[in-house]
C-alpha positions in Angstrom: 20.9 -19.8 32.3 18.3 -22.6 32.2 16.7 -23.1 28.8 13.1 -24.1 28.2 12.5 -25.4 24.7 9.0 -25.8 23.2 9.0 -27.9 20.1 6.2 -26.8 17.8 3.9 -25.5 20.5 0.2 -25.4 19.4 -1.7 -23.4 22.1 -0.9 -19.8 22.8 -2.3 -19.9 26.4 0.3 -22.6 27.3 3.1 -20.6 25.7 1.9 -17.6 27.7 2.0 -19.5 30.9 5.4 -20.9 30.1 6.7 -17.5 29.2 5.5 -16.3 32.6 7.4 -19.2 34.3 10.5 -18.2 32.3 10.2 -14.6 33.3 9.8 -15.4 37.0 12.7 -17.8 37.0 15.1 -16.0 34.6 15.0 -18.9 32.2 15.4 -18.5 28.4 12.5 -19.6 26.2 13.2 -21.3 22.9 10.3 -21.6 20.5 10.7 -24.0 17.6 8.5 -23.5 14.5 6.1 -24.3 13.1 3.8 -23.1 15.8 0.0 -23.3 16.0 -0.2 -19.6 16.6 1.7 -16.3 15.8 3.8 -15.4 18.9 3.0 -11.7 18.8 3.0 -9.7 22.0 -0.7 -9.0 21.5 -1.6 -12.7 21.2 0.6 -13.8 24.1 -0.7 -11.0 26.4 -4.2 -12.2 25.6 -3.0 -15.7 26.5 -2.1 -14.4 30.0 1.5 -13.4 29.8 2.0 -9.9 31.2 5.7 -10.4 31.4 6.4 -11.0 27.7 9.0 -8.2 27.6 10.8 -9.8 30.6 11.5 -13.1 28.8 14.6 -13.9 26.8 13.2 -15.6 23.7 15.0 -17.4 20.9 13.1 -18.5 17.9 14.1 -21.4 15.7 12.8 -22.0 12.2 12.7 -25.8 12.6 14.0 -28.5 15.0 17.0 -29.3 12.9 18.4 -25.8 13.3 18.0 -26.0 17.1 19.7 -29.4 17.2 22.5 -28.2 14.9 23.3 -25.4 17.4 22.6 -27.3 20.7 22.5 -31.1 20.0 25.8 -31.6 21.8 24.7 -29.5 24.9 23.0 -30.8 28.0 19.5 -31.9 26.8 16.7 -33.3 28.8 13.7 -34.5 26.8 10.4 -34.8 28.6 8.3 -37.8 27.5 6.1 -40.4 29.0 8.2 -43.0 27.1 11.2 -42.6 29.4 12.1 -45.0 32.2 13.9 -42.4 34.4 12.0 -39.7 36.2 12.9 -36.0 36.0 14.0 -36.1 39.7 16.7 -38.8 39.0 18.9 -36.7 36.9 21.2 -33.7 37.6 20.6 -30.5 35.8 23.4 -28.1 35.0 23.0 -24.3 35.0 22.8 -24.2 31.1 20.6 -27.3 30.6 18.0 -27.4 27.9 14.6 -28.9 28.9 12.6 -30.0 25.8 8.9 -30.3 25.7 6.8 -31.5 22.7 3.5 -30.5 21.1 0.4 -30.5 23.2 -1.3 -32.9 20.8 1.4 -35.6 20.5 4.5 -34.7 22.4 8.0 -35.2 20.9 8.5 -37.3 17.8 9.6 -40.9 18.2 12.7 -40.4 16.1 13.9 -37.6 18.4 13.2 -39.7 21.5 15.1 -42.6 20.0 18.0 -40.4 19.0 18.3 -38.9 22.5 17.1 -42.0 24.5 19.6 -41.5 27.2 18.5 -37.9 27.8 14.8 -38.7 28.1 13.0 -38.3 31.4 9.3 -38.5 32.5 7.1 -36.9 35.2 5.4 -39.7 37.2 1.7 -39.9 37.2 -1.1 -42.3 37.8 -1.5 -45.3 35.5 -3.8 -44.7 32.5 -3.3 -41.0 32.4 -1.1 -39.8 29.6 0.2 -36.3 30.4 0.1 -33.1 32.4 -0.7 -29.8 30.7 2.6 -28.8 29.1 2.7 -25.5 31.1 2.4 -27.5 34.3 5.1 -29.9 33.2 7.5 -27.0 32.4 6.9 -25.5 35.8 7.6 -28.8 37.6 10.8 -29.4 35.6 12.0 -25.8 35.8 11.7 -25.7 39.6 13.4 -29.0 40.1 16.4 -27.9 37.9 16.6 -24.6 39.8 16.2 -26.4 43.2 19.2 -28.6 42.4 21.2 -25.4 41.6 20.2 -23.7 44.8 17.6 -21.3 43.1 20.3 -19.0 41.6 19.3 -15.3 41.5 15.8 -16.1 42.9 14.6 -14.7 46.2 
């Protein structure tokens, strides 16, 4: 199962949109605390996710706990600091796609530690980022396209 990882997400509407993408694609959603909101069903439904109960969610108390469990797995860190694009790498069926905070992305030390696993989504010069929910959708569908869209009709 493809894994979408949100590192310290700040905006519930984005998390709601991403949860919807996970529900529609059968991807697992990992939420790493601290978060800028309480991920209650009520808050996320208000944020636009009607499929909250259809999402497999794993919560992590902090990034180190996630990395202790999955640091040796197939990771793809999405950052504007990468030289390779997201379309240049293969994605396995159990890959983890990591996305940073809306306000500042992933921390520099994490990017440095996993430099070989960093990818970027190309965009026009001078623009710094897509909305994280859009970036997750782009990346998720590329990974699933490479796998032949398993279990999707």
